C-alpha positions in Angstrom: 74.1 117.0 142.5 75.1 118.7 139.3 72.1 119.4 136.9 71.6 117.7 133.5 72.0 121.0 131.7 75.5 121.7 133.1 76.5 118.1 132.6 75.6 118.3 128.9 77.3 121.7 128.6 80.6 120.4 130.0 80.3 117.3 127.9 79.7 119.3 124.7 82.6 121.7 125.4 84.9 118.7 125.9 83.6 116.9 122.8 84.2 120.0 120.6 87.7 120.5 121.8 88.6 116.9 121.3 87.1 116.9 117.8 89.1 120.0 116.9 92.4 118.5 118.1 91.8 115.1 116.6 90.6 116.5 113.3 93.6 118.8 113.0 95.9 115.8 113.7 94.1 113.7 111.0 94.5 116.5 108.5 98.2 116.9 109.2 98.7 113.1 108.9 96.8 113.1 105.5 98.8 116.0 104.1 102.2 114.6 105.1 101.4 111.0 104.0 99.8 112.3 100.7 102.9 114.3 99.8 105.2 111.4 100.7 103.1 109.0 98.6 103.1 111.4 95.7 106.9 111.6 95.8 107.2 107.8 95.8 104.7 107.2 93.0 105.7 110.2 90.9 107.4 108.0 88.2 104.7 105.4 87.9 102.5 105.8 84.8 98.8 105.8 85.1 98.6 106.7 88.8 96.5 109.7 89.4 96.6 112.0 92.5 93.0 110.9 93.3 94.1 107.3 93.6 97.0 108.2 95.8 94.6 110.4 97.9 92.3 107.3 98.3 95.2 105.2 99.6 96.3 107.9 102.0 92.7 108.4 103.2 92.5 104.6 104.0 95.7 104.8 105.9 94.8 107.8 108.1 92.5 106.1 110.6 95.1 103.5 111.5 97.8 106.1 112.0 95.5 108.6 113.8 94.5 105.8 116.2 98.0 106.0 117.8 97.4 109.7 118.6 94.1 109.2 120.4 95.6 109.7 123.9 97.3 112.9 122.9 94.1 114.1 121.3 92.2 113.4 124.5 94.9 115.2 126.6 94.9 118.2 124.3 91.1 118.4 124.0 90.6 118.2 127.8 93.3 120.8 128.5 91.7 123.2 126.0 88.2 122.7 127.4 89.3 123.1 131.0 91.4 126.2 130.3 88.6 127.8 128.4 86.2 127.1 131.2 88.6 128.6 133.7 89.4 131.7 131.5 85.6 132.4 131.1 85.2 132.0 134.9 82.7 129.3 134.4 84.6 127.0 136.8 84.5 129.7 139.4 80.7 129.9 139.2 80.4 126.1 139.3 82.7 125.9 142.3 80.9 128.7 144.1 77.6 126.8 143.6 79.1 123.9 145.6 80.1 121.6 142.7 83.3 119.7 143.4 86.0 119.0 140.8 84.9 115.3 140.8 81.4 116.3 139.6 82.9 118.6 137.0 85.1 115.8 135.7 82.2 113.2 135.6 80.8 114.3 132.2 84.2 114.4 130.4 85.2 111.1 132.0 81.9 109.4 131.0 82.2 110.7 127.4 85.8 109.5 127.3 84.9 106.0 128.5 82.2 105.9 125.8 84.6 107.1 123.2 87.2 104.5 124.3 84.7 101.7 124.0 83.6 103.0 120.5 87.2 103.1 119.4 87.9 99.6 120.6 84.8 98.0 119.2 84.2 99.9 116.0 86.8 102.4 115.1 89.9 100.2 115.5 88.4 97.2 113.5 87.4 99.6 110.7 90.9 101.2 110.8 92.5 97.8 110.5 90.3 96.8 107.5 91.1 100.1 105.8 94.8 99.7 106.4 94.7 96.2 104.9 92.9 97.5 101.9 95.4 100.4 101.5 98.3 97.9 101.8 96.8 95.8 98.9 96.4 98.9 96.8 99.9 100.0 97.5 101.2 96.5 96.6 99.5 96.7 93.2 100.7 100.3 92.6 104.4 99.6 93.3 104.3 96.1 91.9 106.0 94.4 94.8 105.0 92.1 97.6 104.9 94.0 100.8 104.9 90.6 102.7 108.4 89.8 101.5 111.1 89.9 104.2 114.8 90.2 103.3 115.8 89.6 106.9 116.1 86.1 108.5 113.0 84.4 109.6 112.5 81.8 112.4 109.5 79.4 112.5 108.8 76.9 115.2 106.3 74.2 114.3 104.9 70.9 115.7 103.7 67.9 113.8 103.0 64.2 114.4 106.6 63.4 113.7 107.9 65.8 116.4 109.0 69.4 116.4 111.1 71.5 114.1 112.7 74.9 114.1 113.1 76.4 110.6 115.4 79.4 109.8 115.4 81.1 106.4 117.5 84.0 105.1 114.7 85.3 103.0 111.0 84.7 102.6 108.4 85.6 100.1 104.8 85.0 99.0 103.6 85.8 102.6 105.9 83.2 104.1 105.0 80.2 101.9 108.3 80.4 100.0 111.6 80.4 101.9 115.2 80.7 100.7 118.5 79.5 102.2 116.7 77.3 104.7 118.1 75.4 107.8 115.7 73.1 109.6 116.5 71.5 113.0 114.3 68.4 113.5 113.5 66.9 116.9 111.7 63.7 117.8 108.4 63.8 119.8 110.4 63.2 123.0 112.4 66.3 122.4 115.7 64.7 121.4 117.6 66.0 118.4 117.2 64.0 115.2 118.9 65.8 112.3 119.6 69.1 110.6 118.5 69.8 107.0 120.1 72.5 104.9 118.2 73.5 101.6 118.3 76.2 99.0 114.6 76.7 99.2 111.4 75.5 100.9 107.8 75.7 99.8 104.8 75.1 102.0 102.2 72.6 100.8 99.2 71.2 102.7 100.7 69.1 105.5 104.4 69.4 104.6 107.3 71.6 103.5 109.1 70.7 100.2 112.8 71.4 100.7 114.8 71.5 97.4 118.5 70.7 97.0 118.7 69.6 100.6 121.5 68.1 102.6 120.8 66.0 105.7 123.2 66.1 108.6 122.7 63.6 111.5 124.8 62.8 114.5 127.4 60.1 113.7 126.6 60.0 110.0 128.1 61.5 106.8 126.1 64.4 105.2 123.6 63.0 102.8 122.5 65.2 99.8 119.0 64.7 98.5 117.1 66.4 95.6 113.9 66.8 97.7 113.1 66.5 101.3 109.6 66.4 102.8 109.2 67.9 106.3 105.9 67.3 107.9 104.1 70.3 109.4 100.8 71.3 111.0 101.0 74.8 109.7 98.6 76.0 107.2 99.2 78.7 104.6 96.7 81.0 106.4 98.6 80.6 109.7 102.0 81.4 108.1 100.5 84.3 106.1 98.9 85.7 109.3 102.3 85.8 111.0 103.3 88.3 108.3 100.4 90.6 109.1 101.3 93.3 111.7 99.1 93.1 114.8 97.9 96.6 114.2 96.4 95.4 110.9 94.2 92.7 112.6 90.7 93.8 113.6 90.0 93.7 117.3 87.3 91.0 117.0 89.7 88.6 115.2 92.6 89.0 117.6 91.5 86.3 120.1 91.1 83.7 117.3 94.4 84.7 115.7 96.2 84.3 119.1 94.6 80.9 119.6 95.5 79.7 116.1 99.1 80.9 116.4 99.6 79.3 119.8 98.2 76.0 118.6 100.6 76.1 115.6 103.6 76.9 117.8 104.1 80.4 116.4 104.8 83.4 118.5 101.6 85.2 119.3 103.0 87.7 121.8 102.5 90.8 119.6 98.9 89.9 118.8 98.1 89.2 122.4 99.7 92.4 123.5 97.7 94.3 120.9 94.5 92.8 122.1 95.1 93.6 125.8 96.3 97.1 124.9 93.0 97.8 123.1 91.1 96.5 126.1 93.1 99.0 128.3 92.6 101.9 125.9 89.4 103.3 127.6 91.2 103.5 130.9 94.2 105.0 129.3 92.1 107.7 127.8 90.5 108.4 131.1 93.9 108.8 132.7 94.7 111.5 130.1 91.6 113.4 131.2 92.6 113.2 134.8 96.2 114.3 134.0 94.8 117.2 131.9 92.6 118.2 134.9 95.6 118.3 137.2 97.3 121.0 135.0 94.3 122.9 133.7 91.8 123.6 136.5 93.9 126.4 138.0 92.2 129.8 137.9 93.6 132.2 135.3 94.0 134.9 137.9 96.6 132.9 139.7 98.9 133.0 136.6 101.4 130.4 135.5 99.2 129.2 132.6 102.2 128.5 130.2 103.9 126.4 132.9 100.7 124.4 133.5 100.2 123.7 129.8 103.8 122.6 129.5 103.6 120.4 132.5 100.5 118.7 131.2 102.1 118.1 127.8 105.2 116.7 129.4 103.2 114.5 131.8 101.3 113.0 128.8 104.5 112.5 126.9 106.1 110.7 129.8 103.1 108.4 130.1 103.3 107.7 126.4 107.0 106.9 126.6 106.3 104.6 129.6 103.6 102.8 127.6 105.9 102.3 124.6 108.7 101.0 126.9 106.3 98.6 128.5 105.1 97.5 125.1 108.6 96.9 123.9 109.4 94.9 127.0 106.2 92.9 126.5 107.0 92.2 122.9 110.5 91.0 123.8 109.1 88.6 126.4 110.8 90.4 129.3 107.4 91.4 130.8 104.1 89.5 130.7 101.5 90.9 128.3 98.8 91.9 130.8 101.3 93.9 132.9 102.7 95.6 129.7 99.3 96.5 128.4 97.5 97.6 131.6 100.3 99.2 133.7 100.5 102.5 131.9 96.7 103.0 132.0 96.5 102.0 135.7 99.5 104.1 136.7 98.3 107.2 134.8 94.8 106.9 136.4 96.1 106.5 139.9 98.6 109.3 139.4 95.9 111.7 138.2 93.6 110.8 141.1 96.4 111.3 143.6 97.3 114.7 142.2 93.7 115.8 142.1 93.2 114.7 145.7 96.2 116.7 146.8 95.1 119.8 144.9 91.4 119.8 145.9 91.2 117.9 149.2 94.6 118.6 150.7 
């Protein structure tokens, strides 16, 4: 068995390498975002660089969260290559320590880091991003929750179901423009179509102004105001305008349940929740992939090729994860498969490659 001193040493080397890579990425994100924010806010009076820096600083954790797998991959490769260059891996292997024992401390630390990111870092990053969005809204004097593209809402009520389409929406979805509502009876049969210039959400109903009712076999009937019953609340509609990445991890299950009960699409929030649950395993897969391309002894040469191969392998896994996420968001793949398949595939691939390299 590997001693405690060596385990702590390997863990410390990996932690320092990861901290250096992740810190460098965070610094680059801050500089780029700060310069871009300065450019956008240059003509706004009363806005100081310190205020812009605060907004940027609040946005950095959420953006940097997306780079965690690459930070783990880069930190692990740097740590393993340094151990190989200084012949520390040679000494450890000569003492009878297997590659699996060498990988145990970094993998354990990565699992702990993944759990920390899911339970604490990600919720704090979501809160900071929400605060930054509010400050940005006040700075630019516009509502970031306004959508100029068409919006679809499916709702249920005691009177039946309705599908609402709006050309534009504002005030976090409580005010709709150029509205078309398709109303169905509780048994699912079509009742009527309502066209209105605007719709405003009130407790228990929508107020459709300047409406026109079109029913089968009847002449179009214009009305000044039409009341459409709904079970949606302002909080539920507003929540649908919040990006899944801006919702804290601990609130995601409740948000998914509320949106499903209201008949709203919760796929993005469910996929975000499952992706966060799979994050620790995904980070472990990055450590295993890094080990496949970094444990070769320096005297054998080919270091540049190994580093390039490791980076490409990590990038391919990232692209596969994004593709799976897009398929899951589009409903072409169920959420658990879309969230967990990249992590499981990366882990199995890393184990397989290490078994071939070390055990034949």
